[in-house]
N, C-alpha and C positions, 0 to 999 in steps of 0.2 A: 294912722299910728297910735290909735287909742289902745291903751293898756288892757281894756276889757273886751276888745274885738279879736276874733280868731278862735280857732278850735280849742287851743290849750289855755285860753284866757280864764282867769279866776272868776267865779260868780260873785255878784255883789249880794252880801248877806248881812243883815243888821247884827247878827251874833258873832261875826268875824271881826272882832274889835282890832286885831293886829293890822289887818288890811285897811280898815277904816282910818286908823291913826296916821297912815301915810298921806291921807287926803285932808287932814286938818292941820292948821298952823300950830306953833308952839303956844299961842294964846287960846287955842281951842276953836278957832274960826275955820269954816269950810274954805279950802283954797280954791280959787277960781280955775275953770277949765282951760283958760289961755296959758296958765302956768303948768298945770299937770297934763295938758294934751289929751284930756278925756273928751269924748264926743259929747254933743249936747244931750242926746237921749240918755247915755250912761251917767252924765253929770247929774241929771234930774233923779235917776235911780239912786245914785251915790248919796245925793243930798237927803233923799227920803230915808235911806238906810241909817245915815248919820243921825238924823233927827229922831228916828225911831230908837236907836240905841241910846241917845241922850235921855229920852223919855223914860227908858227902862233902867236908867242909871248904870249903863254899861260904859258910857262915855260922859265926861264932864261937859257942861255947857260953857263954863269959863275956867281957864287955868290962870290963877293969879300968882 
């Protein structure tokens, strides 16, 4: 039931900020896979994409 598995699933891309924002909390933290139902492999990909987007200032590290 992973939202990133299947033929029509969205690709995880660090430039797709709108998609990545669904997987970070209102404080800016990455939401765990047990809450989002993302598979372990895709969760690692997602975390890498979020961290890359943060480094490039596309996403904030912290929302105060």
